[in-house]
C-alpha positions as CSV (number, residue, x, y, z in Angstrom):
1,M,125.1,197.5,61.2
2,P,126.6,194.7,63.1
3,D,129.8,195.0,64.6
4,A,132.4,193.1,62.8
5,T,134.6,193.0,65.8
6,A,131.8,191.4,68.0
7,P,132.7,187.9,69.0
8,H,130.7,184.8,67.5
9,H,129.0,182.1,69.7
10,P,130.8,178.7,68.9
11,S,127.6,176.5,69.1
12,E,125.8,178.2,66.3
13,G,128.2,176.9,63.7
14,R,128.0,173.3,65.0
15,H,124.0,173.0,65.1
16,A,123.3,174.3,61.6
17,P,124.7,171.2,59.6
18,F,123.0,168.8,62.1
19,S,119.6,170.3,61.5
20,I,120.1,170.2,57.8
21,G,121.1,166.5,57.9
22,L,118.2,165.6,60.1
23,V,115.8,167.2,57.7
24,V,117.3,165.3,54.8
25,V,117.1,162.0,56.7
26,L,113.5,162.7,57.5
27,C,112.7,163.5,53.9
28,V,114.4,160.3,52.7
29,L,112.5,158.3,55.3
30,L,109.2,159.9,54.2
31,G,110.0,159.2,50.6
32,L,110.8,155.5,51.4
33,V,107.6,155.1,53.4
34,A,105.6,156.7,50.6
35,G,107.2,154.6,47.9
36,G,106.8,151.4,50.0
37,A,103.1,152.3,50.6
38,A,102.5,152.9,46.9
39,T,104.3,149.7,46.0
40,W,102.3,147.7,48.5
41,F,99.0,149.1,47.2
42,W,100.0,148.3,43.6
43,L,101.0,144.8,44.5
44,E,97.8,144.3,46.5
45,R,95.7,145.5,43.5
46,Q,97.5,143.1,41.2
47,V,97.0,140.2,43.6
48,Q,93.3,141.1,43.9
49,Q,92.9,141.2,40.1
50,A,94.7,137.9,39.7
51,S,92.6,136.4,42.5
52,G,89.4,137.7,40.8
53,Q,90.4,136.0,37.5
54,Q,91.2,132.8,39.2
55,L,87.9,132.8,41.1
56,L,86.0,133.5,37.8
57,V,87.8,130.5,36.2
58,L,87.0,128.3,39.1
59,E,83.4,129.3,39.1
60,Q,83.1,128.4,35.4
61,K,84.7,125.0,36.1
62,V,82.3,124.4,38.9
63,Q,79.3,125.2,36.7
64,Q,80.7,122.9,34.0
65,L,81.2,120.1,36.6
66,R,77.7,120.6,37.9
67,L,76.3,120.3,34.3
68,E,78.3,117.1,33.7
69,L,77.1,115.8,37.0
70,D,73.4,116.4,36.0
71,I,74.1,114.7,32.7
72,E,75.6,111.7,34.5
73,R,72.7,111.6,37.0
74,A,70.2,111.6,34.1
75,R,72.2,108.8,32.4
76,A,72.3,106.8,35.6
77,N,68.5,107.2,36.1
78,E,68.0,106.0,32.5
79,L,70.3,103.0,33.0
80,H,68.5,102.2,36.3
81,G,65.1,102.2,34.4
82,Q,66.5,99.9,31.8
83,L,67.9,97.6,34.5
84,V,64.4,97.4,36.1
85,V,62.8,96.6,32.8
86,E,65.4,94.0,32.0
87,R,65.0,92.4,35.4
88,S,61.3,92.3,34.9
89,T,61.8,90.7,31.4
90,I,64.2,88.1,32.8
91,K,61.6,87.2,35.5
92,G,58.9,86.8,32.9
93,L,61.2,84.7,30.7
94,E,62.1,82.6,33.7
95,S,58.5,82.0,34.5
96,A,57.7,81.1,30.8
97,L,60.7,78.8,30.7
98,G,59.6,77.1,33.9
99,A,56.1,76.6,32.4
100,A,57.5,75.3,29.2
101,Q,59.7,72.9,31.1
102,S,56.7,71.7,33.1
103,D,54.7,71.2,29.8
104,L,57.7,69.4,28.3
105,G,57.9,67.1,31.3
106,A,54.2,66.3,31.2
107,A,54.5,65.6,27.4
108,N,57.5,63.3,28.0
109,D,55.5,61.5,30.7
110,K,52.6,61.1,28.3
111,L,54.9,59.8,25.6
112,A,56.4,57.3,27.9
113,F,52.9,56.2,29.0
114,Y,51.9,55.8,25.4
115,D,55.1,53.9,24.6
116,Q,54.2,51.5,27.4
117,L,50.7,51.0,26.1
118,L,51.8,50.8,22.5
119,P,55.2,49.2,22.5
120,P,56.9,49.8,19.1
121,G,58.1,46.9,17.0
122,P,61.5,46.6,15.4
123,Q,63.5,49.7,14.4
124,G,61.6,51.5,11.7
125,S,58.7,49.1,11.5
126,V,55.1,50.3,11.1
127,G,52.2,48.8,13.0
128,I,48.4,49.2,13.1
129,R,47.7,49.7,16.8
130,A,44.0,50.2,16.7
131,L,41.2,49.7,14.1
132,E,37.5,50.4,14.1
133,I,35.1,49.9,11.1
134,F,31.3,50.5,11.5
135,P,28.4,51.5,9.1
136,V,27.2,55.1,9.0
137,G,24.7,54.9,6.2
138,P,23.6,52.8,3.2
139,N,26.7,51.4,1.5
140,L,29.0,53.5,3.8
141,L,31.5,52.3,6.3
142,Q,33.5,54.6,8.6
143,Y,37.0,53.6,9.7
144,R,39.3,54.8,12.4
145,L,42.8,53.5,12.9
146,L,46.0,54.4,14.8
147,L,49.4,53.8,13.2
148,A,52.7,53.7,15.2
149,R,56.3,53.6,14.0
150,N,59.6,53.3,15.8
151,A,62.1,55.2,13.7
152,Q,64.3,57.6,15.7
153,G,66.8,59.4,13.4
154,R,65.1,58.2,10.2
155,K,63.1,60.1,7.6
156,P,59.3,60.2,8.0
157,F,57.3,57.3,6.6
158,E,55.5,57.9,3.4
159,G,52.9,55.5,2.0
160,R,49.2,54.9,1.7
161,L,46.4,52.8,3.1
162,Q,44.6,50.1,1.2
163,F,41.3,48.6,2.2
164,M,40.5,45.1,0.8
165,A,37.0,43.8,1.5
166,R,35.9,40.1,1.1
167,G,32.2,39.3,1.1
168,V,29.2,38.3,-0.9
169,Q,28.2,40.1,-4.1
170,R,24.6,39.7,-5.0
171,E,23.8,40.1,-8.7
172,P,20.5,41.7,-9.7
173,A,17.6,39.4,-10.6
174,P,17.1,38.7,-14.3
175,A,14.8,41.0,-16.2
176,V,11.2,39.8,-16.8
177,S,10.1,39.7,-20.4
178,A,6.7,41.2,-21.4
179,G,5.3,37.8,-22.4
180,A,6.2,36.2,-19.1
181,A,4.4,38.9,-17.3
182,Q,1.0,37.5,-18.5
183,G,-1.1,35.0,-16.5
184,G,0.6,35.6,-13.1
185,A,4.1,34.5,-14.3
186,A,5.4,38.0,-13.5
187,E,5.1,37.5,-9.8
188,S,7.0,34.1,-9.7
189,A,9.7,35.4,-12.0
190,A,10.3,38.6,-10.0
191,A,10.6,36.5,-6.8
192,L,13.6,34.7,-8.2
193,P,16.7,36.0,-6.5
194,G,19.9,36.9,-8.4
195,R,23.1,34.9,-8.2
196,S,25.6,35.5,-5.3
197,R,29.3,34.9,-5.2
198,T,32.2,35.5,-2.9
199,V,34.5,38.3,-4.1
200,T,37.3,40.5,-2.9
201,L,37.1,44.2,-3.7
202,E,39.3,47.2,-2.9
203,L,37.3,49.9,-1.2
204,F,37.9,53.6,-1.7
205,P,36.8,56.8,0.2
206,A,33.2,57.7,-0.6
207,R,32.9,60.6,-3.0
208,A,30.8,63.6,-2.0
209,G,27.2,63.2,-3.2
210,S,27.4,59.5,-3.6
211,S,26.6,56.6,-1.2
212,A,29.1,54.1,-2.6
213,G,32.8,54.1,-3.3
214,L,34.7,52.7,-6.2
215,A,35.6,49.0,-6.5
216,G,38.5,47.6,-8.5
217,E,39.9,44.2,-9.2
218,A,42.2,42.7,-6.6
219,G,43.0,39.0,-6.3
220,P,42.0,35.8,-8.0
221,D,38.6,35.6,-6.4
222,T,37.3,39.0,-7.3
223,A,34.5,40.8,-9.0
224,D,34.6,41.9,-12.5
225,P,36.9,44.9,-13.2
226,A,35.4,48.3,-12.7
227,P,34.5,50.3,-15.8
228,A,37.1,52.5,-17.3
229,G,35.3,55.6,-16.1
230,Q,35.3,54.4,-12.5
231,A,39.0,53.4,-12.6
232,T,40.0,56.9,-13.8
233,A,37.9,58.6,-11.1
234,A,39.5,56.5,-8.4
235,V,42.7,58.3,-8.6
236,A,41.5,61.4,-6.8
237,P,39.8,59.7,-3.8
238,V,43.0,57.7,-3.2
239,A,44.7,60.9,-2.2
240,A,42.7,60.7,1.1
241,L,44.6,57.5,2.0
242,V,48.1,59.0,1.7
243,L,50.2,58.6,4.8
244,A,53.1,60.8,6.0
245,F,54.2,60.6,9.6
246,D,57.1,60.1,11.9
247,Q,56.0,58.1,15.0
248,F,52.2,58.3,15.3
249,Q,49.3,59.1,13.0
250,R,45.5,58.8,13.5
251,S,43.5,58.3,10.3
252,E,39.7,58.2,9.8
253,G,37.3,58.5,6.9
254,V,34.3,57.0,5.2
255,L,34.5,54.1,2.7
256,G,32.0,53.4,-0.1
257,V,30.6,49.9,-0.6
258,P,29.3,48.9,-4.0
259,P,25.6,48.2,-4.2
260,G,24.7,44.5,-3.5
261,F,28.0,43.8,-1.8
262,T,28.0,42.6,1.8
263,P,31.5,42.5,3.3
264,D,32.4,40.0,6.1
265,H,36.1,40.6,6.3
266,I,38.1,43.8,5.7
267,T,41.9,43.8,5.5
268,V,43.8,47.1,6.0
269,N,47.2,47.2,4.4
270,V,49.9,49.9,4.9
271,L,51.8,50.2,1.6
272,E,55.2,51.8,1.0
273,D,56.4,51.9,-2.6
274,G,53.7,49.2,-3.5
275,R,55.0,46.8,-0.8
276,V,52.9,45.8,2.3
277,R,54.6,47.0,5.5
278,A,51.7,46.2,7.9
279,S,48.4,44.4,7.6
280,T,45.5,43.5,9.8
281,T,42.1,41.9,9.1
282,L,38.8,42.8,10.9
283,E,35.8,40.4,10.8
284,L,32.4,42.0,10.3
285,T,29.3,40.4,11.7
286,S,25.7,40.9,10.6
287,T,25.3,43.1,13.7
288,D,28.1,45.4,12.6
289,L,26.4,46.0,9.3
290,L,22.9,46.8,10.6
């Protein structure tokens, strides 16, 4: 049992509160450090989670941008291909245009050359620039002619050709009677020629299957009018003589000559509404008719 009367050391009472305070301070510091560490780890984790989400969003945007870039590249390649094709087409059209311009220039040069060779008459007039008529068979005459007209800015010329032939018409010899044929009289009667007279006939294109055309009455010194059947049939062949042109027209065909008729002059008329717009006459010699 301690002695109550024993004296106490004075330092013992002073060190006890200091030790307790130091322990409390250390505990508080440790608590603060632990709380700070926990807070830092929590914040770090939140930051990492937020960064991961942002990175995922950015990766998705990058993939979308790459896809759009591929689409734009494909579209650019397609446009480039179309541009190459269009450039090739333009070059082809330029070549074709150059060739067409060259052909047009050559055609204009030829037209100017023909204008110099065949100078047109007054404005709107029609002229027969060239004419050829020659035989091609018994009672058949072939014709070739070139018509020219100066009529810029006017409607095309519409008319028809008319061929008038002047020559000698030989009539057949008179028939020999049965009584005159006795005693040698037949030979002398058959040797008598028929009458001949100068006539003017209109010639028409030869019909298929015939060697002569149709003749009609034309002028005071003419042959007898054609029979009604021939006059009616002449309407169809006349269609071959119809004219419709602007500046130049080349016409050719075959005319029929009536049996026994020998033309020495042929006049070609260009008619418009029944009026003569141009006319020329060609003289035929015996050599031409052989």
